[in-house]
C-alpha positions as CSV (number, residue, x, y, z in Angstrom):
1,X,73.2,-100.4,35.8
2,X,69.7,-101.8,36.8
3,X,71.6,-105.2,36.7
4,X,74.6,-103.8,39.1
5,X,71.5,-102.1,41.6
6,X,69.7,-104.9,41.9
7,X,72.9,-107.4,42.4
8,X,73.7,-104.5,45.2
9,X,70.4,-104.6,47.0
10,X,70.7,-108.3,47.2
11,X,74.0,-108.3,48.3
12,X,73.0,-106.2,51.2
13,X,69.9,-108.6,52.2
14,X,72.7,-111.4,52.0
15,X,75.3,-110.1,54.2
16,X,72.5,-109.2,56.9
17,X,71.0,-112.5,57.0
18,X,74.3,-113.9,56.9
19,X,75.2,-112.0,60.1
20,X,72.3,-112.5,61.8
21,X,72.4,-116.2,61.9
22,X,75.8,-116.6,62.1
23,X,75.0,-114.1,65.7
24,X,72.2,-116.1,67.1
25,X,74.0,-119.7,66.4
26,X,75.3,-121.5,68.9
27,X,75.9,-125.2,67.4
28,X,79.6,-126.0,65.9
29,X,78.1,-128.2,63.1
30,X,75.7,-125.5,62.1
31,X,78.1,-122.9,62.7
32,X,80.6,-125.2,60.3
33,X,77.8,-125.0,57.8
34,X,77.4,-121.4,57.5
35,X,80.8,-120.6,56.8
36,X,81.7,-123.4,54.8
37,X,79.1,-122.5,52.5
38,X,80.1,-118.9,51.7
39,X,81.3,-118.1,48.2
40,X,82.8,-115.4,46.1
41,X,83.2,-112.7,46.3
42,X,83.9,-112.7,50.2
43,X,86.2,-115.6,49.6
44,X,88.6,-116.8,46.7
45,X,90.4,-112.9,46.9
46,X,87.4,-111.6,45.7
47,X,86.2,-107.8,46.8
48,X,82.3,-107.4,48.3
49,X,82.0,-104.8,45.7
50,X,82.9,-106.4,42.7
51,X,80.2,-106.6,40.3
52,X,78.3,-104.2,41.4
53,X,80.4,-101.1,40.7
54,X,77.3,-99.3,38.9
55,X,75.2,-99.5,41.7
56,X,76.0,-95.7,42.4
57,X,77.9,-93.9,46.1
58,X,74.7,-94.7,48.3
59,X,74.2,-98.5,47.5
60,X,78.0,-98.9,47.8
61,X,77.8,-97.6,51.3
62,X,75.1,-99.7,52.6
63,X,77.6,-103.1,50.9
64,X,80.1,-101.5,52.8
65,X,78.2,-101.4,56.1
66,X,77.0,-104.5,55.4
67,X,80.0,-106.0,54.9
68,X,82.0,-104.1,57.8
69,X,78.9,-106.0,60.1
70,X,79.7,-109.3,59.0
71,X,83.3,-108.7,59.1
72,X,83.4,-108.0,62.6
73,X,81.2,-110.9,63.1
74,X,83.7,-113.4,61.5
75,X,86.6,-111.9,63.5
76,X,84.9,-112.8,66.7
77,X,84.5,-116.1,65.7
78,X,87.9,-116.9,65.3
79,X,89.1,-114.8,68.3
80,X,87.2,-116.6,70.5
81,X,89.3,-119.2,72.2
82,X,86.0,-121.1,73.1
83,X,84.8,-122.2,69.9
84,X,86.3,-125.3,68.1
85,X,88.9,-125.0,65.9
86,X,87.3,-126.1,63.2
87,X,84.8,-122.9,63.1
88,X,87.7,-120.3,63.9
89,X,89.6,-122.0,60.8
90,X,86.3,-121.7,58.6
91,X,85.9,-117.8,59.8
92,X,89.5,-117.5,59.1
93,X,88.5,-117.4,55.2
94,X,87.1,-113.7,55.3
95,X,90.6,-112.9,55.5
96,X,90.8,-113.8,52.0
97,X,89.5,-111.1,50.8
98,X,91.0,-108.5,48.3
99,X,91.2,-105.2,50.6
100,X,92.1,-102.5,48.9
101,X,93.6,-98.8,50.9
102,X,89.6,-97.6,51.4
103,X,89.0,-100.7,53.6
104,X,92.0,-99.4,56.2
105,X,89.5,-98.4,58.7
106,X,87.8,-101.4,59.0
107,X,91.2,-103.3,59.6
108,X,92.1,-100.7,62.0
109,X,88.7,-101.2,63.7
110,X,88.9,-104.9,64.0
111,X,91.8,-105.0,65.3
112,X,92.6,-107.7,62.8
113,X,96.3,-107.9,62.7
114,X,97.0,-108.1,66.5
115,X,94.0,-110.8,66.7
116,X,95.9,-112.8,63.5
117,X,99.4,-112.9,65.8
118,X,97.1,-114.0,69.2
119,X,96.3,-116.9,67.5
120,X,99.9,-117.4,65.8
121,X,101.5,-117.5,69.7
122,X,98.3,-119.5,71.6
123,X,99.7,-122.5,73.2
124,X,97.8,-125.9,72.7
125,X,96.3,-126.5,76.6
126,X,96.3,-130.0,76.1
127,X,99.7,-130.4,76.4
128,X,99.5,-128.6,80.2
129,X,96.4,-130.2,81.6
130,X,97.4,-134.0,80.1
131,X,100.7,-133.8,82.7
132,X,98.0,-133.0,85.1
133,X,95.5,-135.4,84.8
134,X,98.4,-137.7,84.6
135,X,99.8,-137.0,87.7
136,X,96.5,-137.2,89.4
137,X,95.8,-140.6,88.4
138,X,99.2,-141.6,89.8
139,X,98.7,-140.4,92.7
140,X,95.1,-141.3,93.5
141,X,95.8,-145.2,92.1
142,X,92.2,-145.3,90.1
143,X,92.5,-147.2,86.6
144,X,95.2,-147.8,84.8
145,X,97.6,-144.9,83.6
146,X,98.4,-146.6,80.2
147,X,95.0,-148.1,79.6
148,X,93.7,-143.8,80.1
149,X,96.8,-142.6,77.9
150,X,96.4,-144.5,75.0
151,X,92.2,-143.7,75.5
152,X,93.0,-140.4,75.1
153,X,95.8,-140.1,72.8
154,X,94.3,-140.1,69.4
155,X,91.7,-137.4,70.8
156,X,94.9,-135.1,71.9
157,X,96.3,-136.0,68.8
158,X,93.5,-134.7,67.1
159,X,92.9,-131.7,69.0
160,X,96.7,-130.7,68.3
161,X,96.2,-131.1,64.7
162,X,93.3,-129.2,64.2
163,X,94.9,-126.3,66.4
164,X,98.0,-126.6,64.5
165,X,95.9,-126.0,61.6
166,X,94.3,-123.3,63.0
167,X,97.6,-121.7,64.0
168,X,98.9,-121.8,60.1
169,X,96.3,-120.6,58.8
170,X,96.1,-117.4,60.8
171,X,99.6,-117.1,60.1
172,X,99.3,-117.3,56.6
173,X,96.4,-114.6,57.0
174,X,98.2,-112.3,58.9
175,X,101.1,-112.6,55.6
176,X,98.5,-111.7,53.0
177,X,96.8,-108.9,55.1
178,X,100.1,-107.4,55.8
179,X,101.8,-107.8,52.2
180,X,98.6,-106.0,50.5
181,X,98.7,-103.1,53.0
182,X,102.0,-102.8,53.0
183,X,101.7,-102.0,48.9
184,X,98.9,-99.4,49.0
185,X,99.8,-96.4,48.2
186,X,98.5,-92.7,49.3
187,X,96.5,-91.6,46.3
188,X,92.6,-92.3,47.4
189,X,93.0,-92.4,51.1
190,X,94.6,-90.4,53.9
191,X,98.0,-90.7,53.9
192,X,97.8,-90.9,57.9
193,X,95.5,-94.2,58.3
194,X,97.3,-95.9,55.9
195,X,101.2,-95.0,57.0
196,X,100.0,-95.4,60.8
197,X,98.2,-99.0,59.3
198,X,101.8,-100.2,57.6
199,X,103.2,-99.0,60.7
200,X,101.8,-101.2,63.1
201,X,101.7,-104.0,61.0
202,X,105.6,-104.2,61.1
203,X,105.6,-103.7,64.6
204,X,103.9,-106.5,64.8
205,X,106.2,-108.2,62.4
206,X,109.3,-107.4,64.7
207,X,107.4,-108.3,68.0
208,X,106.6,-111.5,66.6
209,X,110.8,-111.6,65.4
210,X,111.4,-111.5,69.0
211,X,108.8,-114.3,70.1
212,X,110.4,-116.8,67.9
213,X,114.0,-115.8,68.7
214,X,113.6,-116.4,71.9
215,X,112.7,-119.7,71.1
216,X,115.9,-120.7,69.4
217,X,119.0,-121.8,70.9
218,X,122.6,-121.9,69.7
219,X,124.2,-125.4,68.4
220,X,127.3,-125.4,68.0
221,X,129.0,-128.7,66.4
222,X,130.8,-130.1,69.8
223,X,127.4,-129.4,71.7
224,X,125.2,-132.6,72.8
225,X,122.3,-130.5,73.3
226,X,119.1,-131.2,71.8
227,X,118.8,-130.5,68.0
228,X,116.9,-126.9,67.4
229,X,114.5,-128.8,65.4
230,X,113.4,-130.8,68.3
231,X,113.3,-127.7,70.8
232,X,111.2,-125.1,68.0
233,X,107.5,-126.0,68.4
234,X,105.2,-126.6,65.5
235,X,106.7,-125.4,62.4
236,X,108.4,-122.5,64.0
237,X,111.0,-123.0,61.6
238,X,109.5,-122.5,58.8
239,X,107.2,-119.4,59.9
240,X,110.7,-118.3,60.9
241,X,111.7,-117.8,57.5
242,X,108.2,-117.3,56.2
243,X,109.0,-113.9,59.1
244,X,112.3,-113.0,57.5
245,X,111.2,-112.4,54.2
246,X,108.5,-110.6,54.6
247,X,110.8,-107.9,57.0
248,X,113.5,-108.7,53.7
249,X,110.7,-107.6,51.6
250,X,108.5,-105.4,53.6
251,X,111.6,-103.6,55.5
252,X,113.3,-101.7,52.2
253,X,111.9,-98.2,53.0
254,X,113.9,-95.8,55.2
255,X,111.3,-95.6,57.5
256,X,111.1,-99.1,58.2
257,X,114.7,-99.6,58.1
258,X,115.0,-97.2,61.3
259,X,112.5,-98.9,63.0
260,X,114.3,-102.2,62.3
261,X,117.6,-101.0,63.0
262,X,116.5,-100.6,66.9
263,X,119.1,-102.4,69.2
264,X,116.7,-105.1,70.5
265,X,115.8,-106.0,67.0
266,X,119.4,-106.3,65.4
267,X,120.0,-108.5,68.8
268,X,117.0,-111.1,67.6
269,X,118.3,-111.0,64.0
270,X,121.9,-111.8,65.2
271,X,120.5,-114.8,67.9
272,X,118.9,-116.6,64.4
273,X,123.0,-117.2,63.2
274,X,124.1,-120.4,64.8
275,X,120.8,-122.5,65.1
276,X,119.9,-125.0,63.0
277,X,117.4,-122.9,61.3
278,X,117.2,-123.4,57.6
279,X,120.0,-122.0,55.5
280,X,117.4,-119.7,53.7
281,X,116.7,-117.9,56.5
282,X,120.4,-117.2,57.8
283,X,121.0,-115.9,54.2
284,X,118.2,-113.9,54.2
285,X,119.1,-112.9,58.3
286,X,122.6,-111.9,57.0
287,X,121.1,-109.8,53.7
288,X,118.9,-107.7,56.3
289,X,122.2,-107.6,58.6
290,X,124.1,-106.0,55.4
291,X,121.1,-103.4,54.8
292,X,121.1,-102.2,58.9
293,X,124.4,-102.4,60.2
294,X,126.1,-99.9,57.8
295,X,123.2,-97.2,58.8
296,X,124.7,-94.2,61.1
297,X,122.5,-94.8,64.2
298,X,124.0,-98.5,64.2
299,X,126.7,-99.5,66.8
300,X,129.6,-101.9,65.9
301,X,129.9,-104.9,67.8
302,X,133.1,-106.7,68.5
303,X,131.0,-110.0,69.5
304,X,129.3,-109.5,66.0
305,X,131.9,-109.3,63.7
306,X,133.4,-113.2,66.3
307,X,130.2,-114.9,65.5
308,X,130.4,-113.8,61.7
309,X,134.0,-115.7,61.8
310,X,133.0,-119.0,63.5
311,X,130.3,-119.2,61.1
312,X,132.0,-119.0,58.1
313,X,134.7,-121.5,59.6
314,X,131.7,-124.2,60.2
315,X,130.4,-123.7,57.0
316,X,133.4,-124.0,55.4
317,X,134.8,-127.1,57.7
318,X,131.3,-129.0,56.5
319,X,131.7,-127.5,53.0
320,X,134.8,-129.9,52.5
321,X,133.2,-133.1,55.1
322,X,130.4,-134.9,53.8
323,X,130.1,-136.8,57.1
324,X,130.8,-135.9,60.9
325,X,131.5,-138.5,63.4
326,X,130.9,-138.2,66.9
327,X,132.6,-140.1,70.0
328,X,130.0,-142.8,69.6
329,X,131.0,-143.1,66.2
330,X,135.2,-143.4,66.6
331,X,134.2,-145.6,69.8
332,X,132.1,-147.9,67.6
333,X,134.6,-148.0,64.9
334,X,137.3,-148.6,67.6
335,X,135.5,-151.3,69.2
336,X,134.9,-153.1,65.5
337,X,138.8,-152.7,65.1
338,X,139.6,-154.1,68.3
339,X,137.0,-157.9,67.8
340,X,138.7,-158.1,64.2
341,X,142.0,-158.8,65.6
342,X,141.0,-161.3,68.5
343,X,140.9,-164.6,68.5
344,X,137.8,-166.7,67.3
345,X,137.6,-168.2,70.6
346,X,137.3,-164.8,72.2
347,X,134.6,-163.6,69.8
348,X,132.5,-166.6,70.5
349,X,132.8,-166.2,73.9
350,X,131.8,-162.9,74.0
351,X,129.6,-162.4,71.4
352,X,126.6,-164.0,73.9
353,X,126.8,-161.1,75.8
354,X,127.0,-158.6,73.4
355,X,124.0,-156.5,72.3
356,X,122.7,-157.1,68.9
357,X,123.5,-153.8,66.4
358,X,120.7,-151.6,66.8
359,X,118.4,-149.9,63.6
360,X,118.6,-146.2,63.2
361,X,115.8,-144.3,61.9
362,X,115.6,-141.1,59.1
363,X,113.5,-138.2,59.8
364,X,112.6,-135.7,57.2
365,X,112.4,-131.8,58.1
366,X,112.2,-130.0,54.8
367,X,111.9,-131.2,51.5
368,X,110.9,-128.5,48.2
369,X,111.5,-130.7,45.4
370,X,108.0,-132.4,45.3
371,X,106.8,-135.5,46.0
372,X,108.0,-137.2,42.5
373,X,111.8,-136.0,43.4
374,X,111.2,-137.8,46.5
375,X,110.2,-140.9,45.9
376,X,112.4,-141.2,43.0
377,X,115.4,-140.4,45.4
378,X,114.1,-143.1,47.9
379,X,113.7,-145.5,45.6
380,X,116.9,-144.8,43.4
381,X,118.7,-145.1,46.6
382,X,117.4,-148.2,48.6
383,X,115.7,-149.9,45.8
384,X,112.1,-150.3,44.8
385,X,110.6,-151.9,47.8
386,X,111.6,-148.8,50.1
387,X,107.5,-148.3,50.5
388,X,106.3,-151.6,50.8
389,X,107.2,-152.1,54.8
390,X,104.0,-153.6,55.6
391,X,103.8,-151.1,58.9
392,X,102.9,-148.3,56.5
393,X,98.8,-147.4,56.1
394,X,99.2,-145.8,53.3
395,X,98.1,-148.0,50.1
396,X,100.5,-147.0,47.5
397,X,104.1,-145.0,47.2
398,X,102.0,-142.1,45.9
399,X,100.2,-141.9,49.3
400,X,102.5,-142.6,51.6
401,X,105.1,-139.8,49.9
402,X,101.8,-137.8,50.3
403,X,101.2,-138.9,54.3
404,X,105.4,-138.1,54.7
405,X,105.0,-134.4,53.0
406,X,102.0,-133.9,55.0
407,X,103.7,-134.3,58.2
408,X,106.5,-132.2,57.8
409,X,104.5,-129.5,57.1
410,X,101.8,-129.4,59.7
411,X,104.7,-131.2,62.6
412,X,107.8,-130.0,61.2
413,X,109.3,-133.7,61.2
414,X,107.8,-137.2,59.9
415,X,109.8,-141.2,60.0
416,X,111.3,-141.5,57.1
417,X,112.8,-144.9,56.9
418,X,114.1,-147.6,59.7
419,X,117.0,-149.7,58.8
420,X,120.2,-150.4,59.2
421,X,123.1,-147.8,59.7
422,X,124.4,-148.0,56.6
423,X,120.9,-147.6,54.5
424,X,119.8,-144.9,56.9
425,X,123.4,-143.1,56.2
426,X,122.8,-143.6,52.0
427,X,119.3,-141.8,52.1
428,X,120.0,-139.3,54.2
429,X,123.0,-138.2,52.5
430,X,121.2,-138.5,49.3
431,X,118.1,-136.5,50.1
432,X,120.7,-133.6,51.7
433,X,122.8,-133.3,48.6
434,X,119.3,-132.2,46.8
435,X,118.7,-129.8,49.9
436,X,116.7,-131.6,51.7
437,X,117.1,-131.5,55.9
438,X,117.5,-134.8,57.1
439,X,118.5,-136.3,60.7
440,X,119.6,-139.7,61.5
441,X,119.6,-141.3,65.4
442,X,119.6,-144.8,67.0
443,X,116.2,-146.5,67.6
444,X,116.1,-146.9,71.0
445,X,114.1,-149.9,72.3
446,X,112.9,-150.2,76.3
447,X,112.4,-154.1,76.3
448,X,115.3,-156.3,77.5
449,X,117.0,-156.1,80.9
450,X,118.7,-152.3,82.1
451,X,122.2,-152.0,81.3
452,X,124.6,-149.7,81.9
453,X,124.0,-146.0,80.6
454,X,127.1,-145.5,77.8
455,X,127.5,-141.9,77.9
456,X,128.3,-142.0,74.1
457,X,124.5,-143.5,73.9
458,X,123.2,-140.4,75.4
459,X,125.4,-137.7,72.9
460,X,123.7,-140.2,70.4
461,X,120.3,-139.8,71.9
462,X,120.6,-136.2,72.1
463,X,122.7,-135.3,69.2
464,X,121.6,-136.8,66.0
465,X,123.8,-136.7,63.3
466,X,123.1,-133.7,60.7
467,X,123.8,-133.7,57.3
468,X,124.6,-130.4,55.4
469,X,125.1,-129.7,51.5
470,X,128.5,-128.9,50.7
471,X,126.9,-126.2,47.7
472,X,124.4,-125.0,51.1
473,X,127.7,-124.6,53.6
474,X,129.5,-122.5,50.7
475,X,126.9,-120.1,50.3
476,X,126.3,-119.8,53.6
477,X,130.3,-118.5,54.3
478,X,130.4,-116.5,50.8
479,X,127.2,-115.0,52.5
480,X,129.1,-114.1,55.9
481,X,132.5,-112.8,53.8
482,X,130.7,-110.8,51.5
483,X,128.9,-109.0,54.9
484,X,132.5,-108.7,56.3
485,X,133.9,-107.2,53.5
486,X,131.1,-104.6,52.9
487,X,131.3,-103.9,56.6
488,X,135.2,-103.1,56.0
489,X,133.8,-100.5,53.1
490,X,131.8,-98.9,56.2
491,X,131.6,-95.9,58.3
492,X,129.3,-95.6,60.8
493,X,128.7,-92.8,63.5
494,X,131.7,-94.4,65.8
495,X,133.5,-95.4,62.5
496,X,134.7,-98.6,64.1
497,X,133.4,-101.8,61.7
498,X,137.2,-101.4,60.1
499,X,139.2,-101.4,62.9
500,X,137.0,-104.2,64.6
501,X,136.9,-106.8,61.6
502,X,141.0,-105.8,61.2
503,X,141.8,-106.7,64.5
504,X,140.1,-110.1,65.1
505,X,141.4,-111.2,61.5
506,X,145.0,-110.7,62.9
507,X,143.8,-112.2,65.7
508,X,142.7,-115.7,63.9
509,X,145.8,-115.6,61.1
510,X,148.2,-115.7,64.0
511,X,147.0,-118.6,65.4
512,X,147.3,-120.6,61.9
513,X,151.3,-121.4,62.5
514,X,150.4,-122.8,65.5
515,X,147.5,-125.5,64.6
516,X,149.6,-126.4,61.3
517,X,152.5,-127.3,63.5
518,X,150.1,-129.1,65.6
519,X,149.1,-131.2,62.8
520,X,152.0,-131.8,61.5
521,X,153.0,-133.6,64.8
522,X,150.0,-135.4,65.6
523,X,150.1,-137.0,61.6
524,X,153.8,-138.0,62.7
525,X,153.1,-139.7,65.5
526,X,150.1,-141.6,63.3
527,X,152.6,-143.0,61.3
């Protein structure tokens, strides 16, 4: 008991001094040293009352009060945009404290959940200022624009990485705190305070769902639009999966199900289907919809049934085919066959003005099997000298693999290989068969004389070839079928789900004879 009492008194003094030093500190380097020196129990999953359990009620209140002042100062540190990203990132370490239900009022008064959400949705100021400065330089004509861009490029990239690390840490802290507070019971604390905080956290999750759904865009197979991987900022795809996982795990109570079943939330969930987000994300969305759509307050939707049937057809098509040719692929195949049938003299005369074959590039966007599996897959597919390219700055193959995975986690994609179309397609198919997400596109160089733009080249640049593993495609198709079968047996308030599904099934199946007839006629013409 004496040890706990002495330790509690020292902890009160230490918390007060630390709060005072952080309050008067104005230099970033000094703040970095102070924040980085904070250890247990304030970081690493500890609680500020650990090790002083028998110090008495009065000393416990003093420790709690001193910690609340320090916590408020730390929240102010990572909530101030004027602070450098490193200081804000180090201050986020206080969110790793193992809060309990007695800290509900502290979390409410500091508004830490709302602040973390604001940090996650922050925009990088360099993205707008750089364009403005570039415009001013071009108008004034002072200095070389390319030289100024090269000088500031490294600085802007480093600043972007720091801000990206800050956003990722804020999102991790938000997920950690929301999971903990959602697990609190109403035994030792007032039921109203805990329930109010849990409701507030779930509303923030729904608002974050609205924000992410606005960033997504439908990408049908025949579209030539830019793929979703390049449209989602930073690591939105990974964050989207983590958000849907939280909604799936925390939205099982009747109170949260009622809140999640609103018309706006269902619309946002449905908008995730049909995009190029991770397949695991779309699977969770389908399972959440299985919980929400049968509820009495939800309305039947003919558009949702049509979307589910379109998605089922798309994934069943991907499950039975490994490669989809775009217009460019078909035109190149036709041209190659045409060239083979020409005479040698005509081939030689035309080959002088023919453009040499272009290199292709493979980009990795998602990998969950670890560094060793990625290293083995690349070397087995394309040889042991895969990572021995002189352009790679890493000293070893293991270091290069670590760099690739770090780039995937921070920026959402990483250049994996540049080579011929055959090499890149073999590598992309091998990675996709293991569950990875990859894209392949041509490397466009600006050297040489400008030629007339080919619409096939434009489509290939805007729409790289996407691979989908057959097992993943079959899984998504089965999830959609399971949802439709479940809705066939559901009677909600209007009771229209079975009739809508049966009507659309009859409409789709009625087109099968016409499709078979057209396929037979086309095959006979080819013969």
